[in-house]
GUFIFI-586119 format. One record per atom (N, C-alpha, C): residue in three letters; z, y, x. Coordinates in steps of 0.02 Angstrom, whole numbers, plus 50000, padded with zeros to 5 digits. Layout:
BEGIN
alaZYX/...
END
This chain:
BEGIN
met506565176849288/met506095174849239/met505825167549260/thr505925161449232/thr505585155949252/thr504805155449253/lys504565153849300/lys503865152949295/lys503545145849298/leu502905146549271/leu502475139649277/leu502185139249340/arg502175133649369/arg501895133449427/arg501325126249430/ile500775127649445/ile500395120949447/ile500055120649512/val500255115249549/val500255113949620/val499625108649633/pro499115110149648/pro498685103749655/pro498755101649738/leu498805094749739/leu498935091449807/leu498465086449826/gly498025085949771/gly497335080849796/gly496825081949730/gly496195081449763/gly495615081349716/gly495355087349708/leu495445093549744/leu495225100449742/leu494985101349808/gly494385100649819/gly494115100649890/gly493675094949923/glu493845089849875/glu493555083749891/glu493515078649830/val493115073049827/val493035069649771/val493485063649782/gly494025062649750/gly494575057249762/gly495155059249774/lys495785055149779/lys496465056549793/lys496785061949752/asn496595060249685/asn496835065949629/asn497505066649620/met497835072849631/met498615072849618/met498695079449598/met499035080349540/met499245088649523/met499915087149498/cys500275092449521/cys501055093549497/cys501025100649456/ile501495098949408/ile501615104749356/ile502295106149344/glu502495111849368/glu503165112849377/glu503505119649336/tyr504065117649307/tyr504375123449278/tyr505185122649287/gly505415127449301/gly506185127949331/gly506255121649371/arg506735117749352/arg506955113449396/arg506625105649375/asn505985105949352/asn505665100949322/asn504985100049351/ile504725094549370/ile504115093249405/ile503825086449371/met503185088849351/met502795081149316/met502245081449360/val502085075449380/val501465074149432/val500915070649382/val500275072949383/val499715069849346/val499295065949397/asp499285059349398/asp498885054749443/asp499075055149520/val499045049249541/val499215048149625/val498705043249651/gly497945046949670/gly497405041549686/gly497405041549761/ile496805038649770/ile496675038549851/ile495945040849856/met495675042049918/met495135044049926/met494675038649976/phe494105036749979/phe493915031650027/phe493585036450090/pro493675032350151/pro493615037050210/pro492845039050215/glu492795044250249/glu491955046350259/glu491725042350318/ala491145044050338/ala490805040850403/ala491025042650462/asp491365048350465/asp491755050350527/asp492475048550538/met492675044150504/met493405041850502/met493445034950510/pro493275033250574/pro493135025550584/pro493885020850587/gly493985016950566/gly494465011750562/gly495025013950497/ile494845019250468/ile495295021450406/ile495155016550346/asp495635014650314/asp495595010550250/asp495465015450197/tyr495905020250182/tyr495825025650135/tyr496355029650149/ile496315035350111/ile496545042650116/ile497005043150053/leu497655045250084/leu498205048050017/leu498245055250017/pro498465058049956/pro498675065249945/pro499255066450000/asn499305073250013/asn499875074950046/asn500365077150003/trp500995073649993/trp501475075549947/trp502175078149982/glu502065081050036/glu502605083250088/glu502915089250044/tyr502495092750005/tyr502865098749961/tyr503365095249916/leu503355088749901/leu503805086249854/leu504455082549879/asn504485082849948/asn504945079249991/asn505605081649981/asp505715088649970/asp506355091449962/asp506505092649891/lys506185090249849/lys506185091149781/lys506255084749744/lys506435080049772/lys506375073349748/lys506835071549673/asp507325076349676/asp507735074349614/asp507525080149552/leu506825082749568/leu506635087549520/leu506005083249495/val505745078649526/val505105074949496/val505355069649435/arg504995072349384/arg505425067749324/arg504865061649299/ala504245062549308/ala503745056549292/ala503075058249322/val502655052849325/val501995052549345/val501535051749278/leu501165055149254/leu500645054149205/leu500015050249235/val499735045949205/val499135044149242/val498445044249183/thr497985047549196/thr497415047749160/thr497055041749135/his496895038049202/his496365031349184/his496575027449251/gly496145021249245/gly496335016049295/gly495915016649358/his495565021249370/his495145020849423/his495585023349494/gln495385020449557/gln495795020649610/gln495885027949640/asp495405031549624/asp495595039249640/asp496035042049593/his496215037749547/his496905041249496/his497515035649509/ile497425028949532/ile498105025649529/ile498235023449603/gly497705022449637/gly497805019449712/gly498285021249759/gly498645027049745/gly499195030549794/gly499905028349768/leu499885026149699/leu500595025149673/leu501145019749710/ala500795015049736/ala501255010649769/ala501605014749836/his501235019049865/his501445022649913/his501975027849888/phe501725030549835/phe502195036549811/phe502805033249784/leu502995027749750/leu503395023749736/leu503935023149773/lys503805022149850/lys504135020549914/lys504635026649927/asp504305032449902/asp504715039349909/asp504985041749870/phe504835039449783/phe504975043549735/phe505175037649674/asn505765037149653/asn505935033249603/asn505905036049531/val505295037149512/val505165040249440/val504715035249398/pro504745036849333/pro504465032149289/pro503645034149291/ile503215029549267/ile502465032149264/ile502375030049185/tyr501905033849167/tyr501715033749099/tyr500885032649096/ala500645027249061/ala499925026549066/ala499735022249007/thr499135022248978/thr498845018948926/thr498905011948948/lys498695007148900/lys498894999648900/lys498534997048956/leu497864998548957/leu497374996349019/leu497524999749071/thr497685004749078/thr497785008349141/thr498405005349178/arg498975005649126/arg499515000949149/arg499294994149180/gly499044990449146/gly498834983049177/gly498484983649236/leu497914989849250/leu497734989349321/leu498224992449367/ile498714997449342/ile499164998649389/ile499584992249428/glu499784988549373/glu500084982749389/glu499824977949433/val499134977349422/val498784973749470/val498844975649542/arg498884983149554/arg498784986249615/arg499544986049643/leu500054986649602/leu500664987049622/leu500864980049649/arg500524974849613/arg500774966449633/arg500434965949695/gln499864969349716/gln499524967249780/gln499974970149832/glu500244975849821/glu500624980149873/glu501414977849870/gly501594973049833/gly502294971649833/gly502734976049804/met502574981849747/met502894985949730/met503044985849659/leu502794979449630/leu502874980249556/leu503584979849523/glu503994975749570/glu504734974949539/glu505144981549542/arg504874986049583/arg505164993849593/arg504944998449548/ala504434996849515/ala504075001749475/ala504455002149396/thr504515007449360/thr504625008749296/thr504045011849261/leu503695006449211/leu503055007849185/leu503175008749108/his502935013849080/his502845015149014/his502195015648980/asn502055013048916/asn501485014148884/asn501535020948851/tyr500935024048851/tyr500715029748803/tyr500095029348780/ala499955032248714/ala499235032048690/ala499085038148660/pro498525038948648/pro498255044248608/pro498575044648545/gly498815052348539/gly499225052348463/gly499935053148481/asp500155050448545/asp500985050948549/asp501015057648573/val501805058848566/val501905064448591/val502565062748644/ile502515063948704/ile503075061448752/ile503475068548785/asn504135067248769/asn504515073748795/asn504765072048868/ile504585076348916/ile504985074548981/ile505185082049008/gly505755081748999/gly506095089449029/gly505845093648956/pro505615099648999/pro505415104248945/pro504585103648936/phe504265098748952/phe503645098048939/phe503555092348872/ala503065094148832/ala502935089648769/ala502215087348797/val502155080648808/val501415079248837/val501125075048775/glu500445077148761/glu500045074248704/glu499405071748735/pro499375063948756/pro498715062148774/pro498275062048716/tyr497625061648736/tyr497035063748695/tyr496465058148718/his496145054248685/his495575050648708/his494965054448726/val494705052248788/val494085055048803/val493595049448844/cys493015051548835/cys492575045248863/cys492445045748937/his492345040348964/his492345040349036/his492075032649060/ser491955031449109/ser491575023949127/ser492125018949130/ile492655019749108/ile493235014749094/ile493575015549031/pro493835010648985/pro494065011148919/pro494845014348939/asp495125016448882/asp495845019848889/asp495955025348923/thr495465030248944/thr495565036448977/thr495745042048926/val496175046448947/val496495051048919/val496365057548950/gly496385063248911/gly496565069348936/gly497265070548930/leu497555076348939/leu498275077448932/leu498255085348903/gly498685085448835/gly498825092148813/gly499625091648835/ile499825098248880/ile500465097648906/ile500835105248883/glu501245104648827/glu501535109948795/glu502065111848848/thr502075118848874/thr502695120548914/thr502965126848885/pro503525129048912/pro503795134648878/pro503315142048898/ala502865140848939/ala502415147148955/ala501865145848916/gly501715139348887/gly501055139448850/gly500755132648852/leu500195132448829/leu499875124448816/leu499445124348878/ile499545118948922/ile498985116748984/ile498675111048951/val497835110048960/val497545105348945/val497205103349011/his497395097249029/his497055093949088/his496585087849062/ser495875089749079/ser495355086749044/ser495355078849084/gly495655076849129/gly495605071649156/gly494805069849180/asp494675064749205/asp493815062849200/asp493565062049132/phe493025065149113/phe492815064949061/phe491985065949050/lys491715064748997/lys491075066148981/lys490975064648903/phe490585067748873/phe490435068348796/phe489945063348787/asp490185056648770/asp489615051448763/asp489655049648681/his489235050648644/his489195049348581/his488995042048556/thr488765037148612/thr488665030648602/thr488965027848663/pro489725026448654/pro490045024248717/pro490065016448700/val490055012648753/val490165005748747/val490685003248707/asp491255005648711/asp491905003148669/asp491955007048594/lys491395010448574/lys491425014848518/lys491885018548504/trp492175021348546/trp492875025748547/trp492605032448580/ile492425037648527/ile492115043548547/ile492795048248578/thr492595053548603/thr493115058848625/thr493445061248571/asp494095062948572/asp494505065248516/asp494255073448499/tyr493685074648471/tyr493625081648455/tyr494125085348413/asn494405081948360/asn494865085548315/asn495405087448352/lys495675083048396/lys496285084648458/lys496115091348495/leu495535092048515/leu495335096448561/leu495205104148515/ala495035102348442/ala494995107648407/ala495705111848385/glu496205105848376/glu496965107948356/glu497205111148423/phe497055109448484/phe497375113248544/phe497085120848546/ser496425121448524/ser496025127348515/ser496455132748477/val496635130048410/val496995133248364/val497605135548383/arg498005130448424/arg498695132048444/arg498675138348508/gly498065138348541/gly498025142348591/gly498135140248659/val497635139748703/val497665135348766/val497795141148817/leu498395140848864/leu498455145248911/leu497925143848966/ala497965137848989/ala497575136449051/ala497195129249047/leu496525128549060/leu496215122449043/leu496005120449130/leu496245114449143/leu496105111449217/leu495495106049203/ser494995107049220/ser494375103949198/ser493865100049256/asp493745094349253/asp493435089649291/asp492775093349319/ser492545093349381/ser492085098149410/ser491575092849438/thr491645086449437/thr491315081949476/thr490545083049470/asn490285083549411/asn489625084649414/asn489255092949387/ala489795095749409/ala489655103849388/ala488965106749422/asp488585103449471/asp488055105949497/asp487455101649461/gln487555097349409/gln487095093849380/gln486875097049312/pro486325099049299/pro486025102549238/pro486155097049176/gly486135100449116/gly486025096649064/gly486565092649031/asn486615087249010/asn487045082248987/asn486985075749029/thr487525073249039/thr487725064849071/thr487375060349027/leu487105056349037/leu486595051249004/leu487285046948965/ser487135044448920/ser487635038748884/ser487675032848910/glu488135029448922/glu488255022148945/glu487735018848911/ala487525019148850/ala487025015348815/ala486445014048838/val486145019548871/val485465018448908/val485535013048951/leu485995011548977/leu485835005349034/leu485714997949004/asp485824998348941/asp485674991548902/asp484924989548911/asn484524994648901/asn483754993148917/asn483594990448999/ala483934993249036/ala483894991149098/ala484064983949122/phe484674982349084/phe484974976149089/phe484524970449051/his484244973349003/his483884967348965/his483274965849001/gln482944970349033/gln482294969149063/gln482444966449118/ile483014967249165/ile483254962549222/ile483324955949210/met483794954749163/met483984948749136/met483364945049117/arg482904947349075/arg482394944349038/arg481824942449092/glu481654946049154/glu481214945149208/glu481404941649274/ala482154941649265/ala482414938349336/ala482314930449336/pro481974927849392/pro481804920649396/pro482294916949410/gly482844919549436/gly483454914949460/gly484034919449443/arg484504918149482/arg485174920749462/arg485274928249469/val485694932049433/val485714938649432/val486444940749462/ile486374944049510/ile487134946249540/ile487144954449524/val487664955649499/val487794963849487/val488424965449518/ala488414970049554/ala488884972649589/ala489074979449564/thr489764980449551/thr490054986749534/thr490694987849550/phe491004993349539/phe491754993149544/phe492154989849503/ala492674986949536/ala493144981149502/ala493364983849436/ser493544990649431/ser493824994249383/ser493384996149331/leu492734996849346/leu492234998049277/leu492194992849231/ile492764992449203/ile492734986749142/ile492224987749096/ser492024994249069/ser491384995249017/ser490854993349043/arg490724992749102/arg490024991549136/arg490014983049146/val490624980849157/val490654973449148/val490544970649086/gln490794973849033/gln490614971148966/gln490004972648943/gln489664977548965/gln488924978848940/gln488454973248977/val488614971549038/val488244966249080/val488334960349045/val488934957749027/val489164951048994/val488724951248931/asp488744956548886/asp488514956348830/asp487784954548830/val487424957848884/val486704956748884/val486554949548907/ala486944946848954/ala486904939348981/ala486994934948923/ser487434936448879/ser487584931848826/ser486914929348788/leu486494935648786/leu485884935548745/leu485354930648777/tyr485514930848836/tyr484834927048882/tyr485214919648907/glu485754918848876/glu486054911748887/glu486354911248951/arg486534916048985/arg486854915349060/arg487564915149055/lys487794910649092/lys488524910549103/lys488804914549154/val489424916949160/val489654922349199/val490214919049256/ala490004921149315/ala490594920049367/ala490684925749389/val491334926149410/val491644931949434/val491904931249524/ala491624935349564/ala491764934249630/ala492054941549660/gly492644939549703/gly493044945149726/gly493674946149709/arg494244946349746/arg494914945949714/arg494974952049663/ser494894958549690/ser494934964049646/ser494474963349582/met493904960749572/met493524959149513/met493834954749472/ile494174948349501/ile494424943149473/ile495104946149443/glu495474949149475/glu496224950049446/glu496094956749391/asn495524961349408/asn495524966749350/asn495124963649287/thr494714959149296/thr494424956249233/thr494974951849191/ala495354948249221/ala495874943449208/ala496344948249165/met496514954749197/met496974957849151/met496654961649097/ala496094964049107/ala495714967749054/ala495584961148985/arg495414955849007/arg495284950048943/arg496104949948919/glu496624949348952/glu497154947648936/glu497494952548884/leu497264959848905/leu497414964648855/leu496874965948793/gly496404962448792/gly495934963848748/gly495394969248760/tyr495214971548807/tyr494844976048827/tyr494154973748859/leu494144966948875/leu493514964048900/leu493404956848851/asp492984957048826/asp492734950048785/asp492264946448827/ile492534941748856/ile492044936548888/ile492304929448844/pro491804926348811/pro491904919248780/pro492274913048833/glu492714909948814/glu492994905948866/glu492414901948888/asp491994899048841/asp491414894948868/asp490844897348893/met490914903348916/met490484907248953/met490574908949020/leu491334908849033/leu491634911149107/leu491604904149137/ile491434904749198/ile491414897949245/ile491564899249319/ser491704895149361/ser491944895549422/ser491284897649468/leu491444899049521/leu490844900149574/leu490544893649585/ala490974887649594/ala490794882149614/ala490364878449552/glu490474879749501/glu490134877549441/glu489464881449427/ala489414888249459/ala488814892149452/ala488284889149510/glu488564887049567/glu488104883049596/glu487774876949590/arg488054873349528/arg487714868149511/arg487234869349441/leu487454874749419/leu486904877449351/leu486214878149385/pro485614877949338/pro485064879749354/pro485134888749349/pro484734890849420/pro484924897649438/pro484754902849377/gln484264901749339/gln484084906149278/gln484714906549224/gln485184901749236/gln485704902749180/gln486364905149212/val486314908749260/val486794911749298/val486834918449310/leu487444921949290/leu487644929349303/leu488234928849346/ile488284933049401/ile488784933449447/ile489004941349451/met489614942549425/met489934950349433/met490394949949498/ala490234954049547/ala490314953749612/ala490564961349634/thr490974960549679/thr491244967349716/thr490754968949778/gly490764974749807/gly490454976049863/gly489794981949847/ser489844985349789/ser489254989749769/ser489174995449835/gln489774996049856/gln489815002349921/gln489704999049999/gly489424992249997/gly489444989750063/gly490034988450103/glu490614988350068/glu491134986750108/glu491084980750154/pro491324979750206/pro491324974350251/pro491614967550228/met492074968750193/met492444961350187/met492264960650098/ala491904964650066/ala491714962149994/ala491174956949995/val491264955549928/val490694948849918/val490114950749936/leu489844956749916/leu489014957749923/leu488874957650011/asn489344961750033/asn489174961450112/asn489204955050141/arg489684951050117/arg489744943050159/arg489064940250132/leu488754939850069/leu488194937450042/leu487594939450089/ala487574946050103/ala487054949050138/ala487064946450212/thr487644944550250/thr487754942750312/thr487834935150335/asp487734932150264/asp487864924250250/asp488504921350277/arg489124925250258/arg489744924150280/arg490164921150220/his489914921650165/his490334919350095/his490474911950099/ala491064910950078/ala491284904350087/ala490934899550032/thr490764901749979/thr490504897949926/thr489744898949921/leu489584905349916/leu488884906549893/leu488394908749949/arg487724907949935/arg487234909649975/arg486694913249939/ile486414918049966/ile485914921349925/ile485214917349932/gln484944917049878/gln484424911649870/gln483724915949862/glu483084910949866/glu482454914849849/glu482534914749778/gln482304922049758/gln482234921949684/gln482954924849646/asp483324927049694/asp484034930149666/asp483794936949654/thr484114940349599/thr484164947449581/thr484794950449585/val484824955649630/val485424958349644/val485434965549618/val485984968849563/val485954973849547/val486444978049570/phe486424984049602/phe486994988749625/phe487184994049566/ser487534992249522/ser487704996349467/ser488215000649479/ser488185004749505/ser488635010949541/ser488325016549566/his488645021149575/his488455025649624/his488715025249691/thr488425027949745/thr488645027649808/thr489155033849824/ile489725031249853/ile490135035849864/ile489905040749936/pro489805046649930/pro489735050649999/pro490075048150050/gly489695046150102/gly489935043150171/gly489725035550172/asn489615033550115/asn489595025250113/asn488805023850118/glu488325030050126/glu487595026850114/glu487425022350161/glu487585023350231/glu487365019550277/glu487555012850269/leu488145011250243/leu488425004650240/leu488065001050190/thr487845004650124/thr487625002950062/thr486825001650067/his486455004250108/his485825004250132/his485654997750171/ser486174996350222/ser486124991450263/ser486184984450226/val486664983450179/val486734978150142/val486034976850092/ile485774982350076/ile485224981950025/ile484664979850066/asn484544981850123/asn484104979750179/asn484124970450181/arg484774969350204/arg484904962550219/arg484814958850158/leu484914961150093/leu484804956150040/leu483954955050029/phe483654961650036/phe482904959950036/phe482664954750091/gln482974955250158/gln482814950550206/gln482944943850192/arg483334942450152/arg483524935450127/arg483174933650082/gly482874936450044/gly482364934449990/gly482584936549927/ala483094941949913/ala483204943949839/ala482804949549830/asp482764950949766/asp482574956249733/asp483024961249721/val483064967749732/val483814971749726/val483554978549690/tyr484024979249637/tyr483944985549600/tyr484534990849616/tyr484334997449617/tyr484825002049641/tyr484635007649602/his485045012249597/his484885018649568/his484595024249637/pro484175027349635/pro483745028349565/pro483155024649564/leu483035019349595/leu482515014349593/leu482475011949527/ala483055011449487/ala483105008349412/ala483685011249385/gln483535011449318/gln484155015249272/gln484685010049276/val485135008549326/val485675003649323/val486315006349324/his486365013449326/his487075016549331/his486975023949298/val487495025749265/val487555031749240/val488155035249254/ser488285041549264/ser488955044649283/ser489395043249231/gly490015043949241/gly490575043649191/gly490855051649182/his490615056449220/his490815062849214/his490275067449184/ala490625073349159/ala490235077949116/ala489785082049158/ser489035084049126/ser488755087949174/ser488855095449144/gln488325099849163/gln488515107349152/gln488605109049084/glu488115105649040/glu488115107948960/glu488805104848929/glu489095098548952/glu489665096948926/glu490195100348952/gln490305102449009/gln490845107049042/gln490785113149010/lys490255116248988/lys490295123348950/lys490535121248881/leu490365115248853/leu490625114348789/leu491335112748787/leu491665110048839/leu492315108348827/leu492635115948832/ile492455120848878/ile492735127748881/ile492655131348807/asn492125130148787/asn491915134048714/asn492425130348668/leu492455123448657/leu492975120948620/leu493635123348606/leu493865124448686/leu494665125748684/leu494775133248699/arg494235137648726/arg494375144048727/arg495045145948768/pro495055144848827/pro495635144648860/pro495755151848894/arg496355154448911/arg496355159948924/arg496265160449009/phe496465156049034/phe496315154949103/phe495965147049124/phe495595147749174/phe495205141549187/phe495255139549250/val495345132849257/val495405130649343/val494995124349348/pro494385125649381/pro494065118149398/pro494445113249440/ile494465107049432/ile494855102649471/ile494225096349478/his494475091649528/his494075085749537/his493305087249566/gly493425089249630/gly492675090049657/gly492765093949726/glu492155092849759/glu492195096549830/glu492145104349814/leu492135108549861/leu492335115249849/leu491625117949817/arg491095115049837/arg490365116549804/arg490395115249727/his490765110249691/his490715107649636/his491285113749604/leu491825113949622/leu492305119649598/leu491915125949598/lys491645129649653/lys491295135549645/lys490795135649574/gln490375130349570/gln489785130249522/gln490315130949460/his490745126649439/his491105126249377/his491375132949360/gly491725136049415/gly491915143849396/gly491415147149385/lys490855146749402/lys490245151049391/lys490025149349311/leu490075143449292/leu489925140849232/leu490445143549181/ala491025144449196/ala491525147149155/ala491485154049137/arg491215158149185/arg491175165049180/arg490525166449141/glu490015161749148/glu489445161449100/glu489575161549030/val490015157949019/val490215156748941/val490805161548921/gly490995166648953/gly491305171548936/gly492155171348959/ile492305168749016/ile492995167949038/ile493025173749093/pro493465178649076/pro493455183549126/pro493465181249204/glu493135185849256/glu493175182749319/glu493865181849345/glu494255187649332/glu494875188249360/glu495465181649324/asn495165178349271/asn495495173549241/asn495355165849267/val494725166049311/val494575159349334/val494805159049397/ala495185152749432/ala495445152349487/ala495135145949525/val494715146949574/val494395141649616/val494795140449669/val495285135149677/val495655134249731/val495515127649758/glu495845127649824/glu495865120649852/glu496505117249856/asn496645110549882/asn497295107649876/asn497705112049908/gly498325112849876/gly499035116849910/gly499105122849883/tyr498585126049842/tyr498625132849833/tyr499085132049765/pro499625135749756/pro500055135449690/pro499715140549645/leu499615138949585/leu499415143649529/leu500035145649485/ile500245152549487/ile500975153749455/ile500785157449394/phe501075155249337/phe500845159249275/phe501505161949250/ala501535167949238/ala502085172949215/ala501795178549182/glu502115180649122/glu501975187249089/glu501335187349078/glu500885181149052/glu500275181649045/glu499805183449089/gln500105182149160/gln499575183649221/gln499575176449254/met499105176549298/met499095170649342/met499015173849416/thr499285171349454/thr499235172549528/thr499295165949569/ile498975167049631/ile498895161949678/ile499345162249735/gly499875157649744/gly500335157749792/gly500155155549868/glu500605155349903/glu500505153249984/glu500325145649983/arg499935144450016/arg499735137350025/arg500125133750051/val500425126450024/val500805121350045/val500405117550081/pro500775112050134/pro500385107950164/pro499975102650115/gly499375101950151/gly498845097650111/gly498285093550162/tyr498555092650222/tyr498165088350264/tyr498105082350245/tyr497625077150276/tyr497525070750242/tyr497955067750274/val498155062250229/val498635056850254/val498275050450258/phe498125047150320/phe497745042350328/phe497985035250328/val497725029750295/val498045024150298/val497595018650334/asp497945015850388/asp497555012250434/asp497855006050447/gly497675001450400/gly498164994650409/gly498774995450367/ala499334993750405/ala500124994650390/ala500235002250400/leu499865005350453/leu500155012950478/leu500005017150413/val500345021750393/val500295027350344/val500525033250368/gly499905037650394/gly500075045050422/gly500225045450485/glu500285038450533/glu500295039450599/glu499735040450635/val499255039350596/val498535040550621/val498245047850588/gly498205053050646/gly498055059350619/gly497285061350655/pro497125066650633/pro496475069450656/pro496305067950733/gln496845069450774/gln496775068250854/gln496505061150860/val496815056650845/val496655049950834/val495955048550819/ile495725051750754/ile495105050250734/ile494565053550777/gln494675057850805/gln494335061650858/gln494215057150921/glu494635054250939/glu494805050050996/glu494295044550985/arg494375040750928/arg493955035650896/arg493145036950902/asp492975043750874/asp492405045550867/asp492125046350940/lys492485049350980/lys492165048851058/lys492145043551090/leu492595038051076/leu492445031451094/leu491785027751066/gly491735029651001/gly491095026150966/gly490455028950997/gln490505036251024/gln489975038751047/gln489825037051126/ser490315036551165/ser490115036051237/ser490675030351269/gly491055027551232/gly491495022051259/gly492105025051298/phe492325019751350/phe492885023151395/phe492835020151466/val493235023951499/val493245021651575/val494045022851600/thr494165017451612/thr494955017551643/thr494915016751714/ala495305021051761/ala495315020551829/ala496005019151844/val496145012551889/val496815012451913/val496755011551980/leu497235016252021/leu497205016352094/leu497965015752112/his498005014452183/his498675014452213/his498695020152237/tyr499375024152246/tyr499355029852264/tyr500065030952307/asp499985033052370/asp500495034352422/asp500715041752421/arg501355041652373/arg501505048952366/arg501635052652431/gln502115048252471/gln502275052152546/gln501615054252585/lys501035050752580/lys500435053052625/lys500085056752576/gly500045056352499/gly499655060852458/gly499005058952460/lys498855051752460/lys498335048952455/lys498225042752412/ala497515040252400/ala497525034352368/ala497475028652425/val497645022852408/val497795017052465/val497255011852423/gly496795009052471/gly496385003552448/gly495905005352402/gln495495000552371/gln495045001652331/gln495255003252265/pro494995008152226/pro495335007752145/pro494855003852118/arg495105001852048/arg494824998452003/arg494555002551946/ile493875001251923/ile493655005051873/ile493454999951812/ile493655000951765/ile493614996751701/ile493085001751645/thr492704997851620/thr492235001951572/thr492104998651519/arg492115001351451/arg491874996651401/arg491465002651352/gly490885000351328/gly490505004851278/gly490195009951323/phe490185010351388/phe489865016551433/phe489245014851461/val489475010351513/val488675008251553/val488834999851560/phe488154996451567/phe488254989851585/phe488394988151665/thr488994986351671/thr489304985851737/thr488844982851788/pro488594977751771/pro488104973951830/pro487714978851838/gly487304982551796/gly486784987151814/gly486944994051834/ala487644995251842/ala487945001451857/ala488215002051928/glu488074996451970/glu488614996352032/glu488595002952078/asp487975006452089/asp487915013652126/asp488345018852090/leu488255019052023/leu488785024151987/leu489405023051997/leu489645016451990/leu490325016651982/leu490625016252066/ser490225014752108/ser490435015352177/ser490595022152198/arg490045026152172/arg490125035252193/arg490745037452149/ala490915033852091/ala491355036152054/ala492105034952095/ala492095028952124/ala492635026352158/ala492795031752218/asp492195034252264/asp492325039852293/asp492635046552281/val492335046952210/val492595053452177/val493485051752171/ile493705046952149/ile494395045252132/ile494775047352211/arg494485043852264/arg494845044152322/arg494835050652338/ser494335055052334/ser494315061552349/ser494885066252311/ala494785065852241/ala495365069152203/ala495905066652201/ala496175061252232/ala496735058252236/ala497065060752304/ser496555064652353/ser496895066452403/ser497205073852411/val497895074352400/val498285079752387/val498885081852441/lys499225086052418/lys499785088152464/lys500315082452463/ser500585081352516/ser501125075852517/ser501725077252467/gly501905072552420/gly502535073152387/gly502135075352299/thr501535075452304/thr501375077052229/thr501445072052187/ser501695073552118/ser501895067952081/ser501205064652057/ser501285058552038/ser500795053752004/ser500555057151958/ser500905059151906/ser500605062451839/ser500075068251852/lys500225071851902/lys499795077051933/lys499145074151957/val499255068051996/val498585066852022/val498155062551975/glu498405059251916/glu498095057451858/glu497685062351834/asp498085067351815/asp497665073551784/asp497055075651827/arg497285074851891/arg496685078451935/arg496005073751936/val496195067351955/val495775062251961/val495295061651878/glu495755062151821/glu495395061651765/glu494885067151748/arg495125073451772/arg494545079951762/arg493955077751802/ala494155075751868/ala493495074251924/ala493005068951897/leu493415064251869/leu492905058351842/leu492585060451793/ser492885062751738/ser492555066951676/ser491845072251697/asp492095076551747/asp491505080451771/asp491085077051806/phe491265072051846/phe490675066951876/phe490205063651831/phe490575060051779/phe490145056451733/phe489635060551690/tyr489845066251660/tyr489475069851631/tyr488865073551675/arg488915074851727/arg488505076551778/arg487985072251789/glu488155064951795/glu487715060451819/glu487355056851755/thr487745056651701/thr487425053151637/thr487325056951584/arg487565063151571/arg487605068851526/arg487985064851465/arg488425060951485/arg488885057851423/arg489645059151434/asn490135059051384/asn490805060551400/asn491125055751375/pro491195050351415/pro491685044651397/pro492295046851398/met492775043851363/met493495044251372/met493825042251432/val494005046351475/val494315043251544/val495055043651541/thr495325039051564/thr496055038451577/thr496145035951643/val496695038051676/val496915036651747/val497625033451745/ala497755028751782/ala498325026551804/ala498415026051869/ala498985029651904/ala499145031051971/ala499865027151987/val499825020452018/val500275015952036/val500535017752097/glu501145020352108/glu501425023752162/glu501695016252213/glu501435017452273/glu501615012552321/glu502345013952335/
END
């Protein structure tokens, strides 16, 4: 008997890099291929990809990628995925535009086959009939997915909230959800990001009051930093700015490209006479200027960080500037973000950020909305998705509270297949699901061991010892050379390093004929023990024994 398999490859156990496989027979459909931003203990990492090793021997079975919306944690990995899989991508019009921006940046646009779909469409892909339906989120053109399979109807919520006053006036499609319920839902896969937040998520409309107050009271320029893909937020800010007769300048490559794409497609309305360049903004009276910028997460190369450190090519922070952080801080970015805020204050700006001011609301459903979705659909089985394990666990608890039997709730992390057959759900053996790190041009070459080494280097620095070794005599020749970085200040540590040289010569006194590699290991251990004993620090120690 053919079974339906749902295999999460990303987004279950963390916030980000969302990717889900839905498999029936010799057909696999992928929902979203996103990225996750690095945490504080991942030095040097640009971002993290889902691990799709599970699909590597199934390339001829993958039929398509369905994308729910245009945020990077749902589309950011597509350029990498398309290098391995030649499959069509389906997305709504704005999402497709944002995908094109990303693929063009990565030089992959010419290799992509992109198709539009829209709420109300039915797309037949192998044995699957896919019905996208509109949901509210913090970006326009977001959809959830009804996926009719031979085993039953699957509903994938995407990222959602129930906003009755959305910025784009387009509410969630309750009629479609009711229709799914009447047809009978086998399994609901539902966004868990805010499962630990009671009540309902505030509407985007509540931000208008805060933006009005800021624009009205700001004595100079207003600089609003947010995610480049938060198109709805950009529109809100622009609408308020127009009432206070402020011109709009856009700063930051991704912000410029995304706003241009959204304007071209009709999802962002900025009158031509309202949009100005950064150079023009510098010439206008400050109280007539609004700047939309990147860098709300404190990213080192983004506009806001360069303003805070006075490194921007065009702009400088001025006395009486008002800076607004209109986004949540991604876990792990708190230190960077707070550093930028402090530097902006130092330069004379007034800074607004959540929770100091109501300048951001979440795009994700809180507990009451999550329970409402379950009650609307009444699925047989429930699977929490999109969140850390604490979110998934809490969402599973909510499902049980509203009547889903405990045995029909599957709280799983990445890599655990869910198998549906004969009206039963079982959890299969875990498939590979470790992180795939992207570090510059390196994809997957940097693993946990390298991250641990970088962390150790950051904590205590390194020591490299170079010695000349006479293999026949089994001893060091001459004075060893010791190089340190990030460990001790060399001019003030002559005595420590002199004694370290004695340790090297002693440890390198071995039996005649001992290989240089064994001498290196012996000296490395001896030096590590010596430095810890003397300094209570563990620098990374490397040794090179050059045979005479």
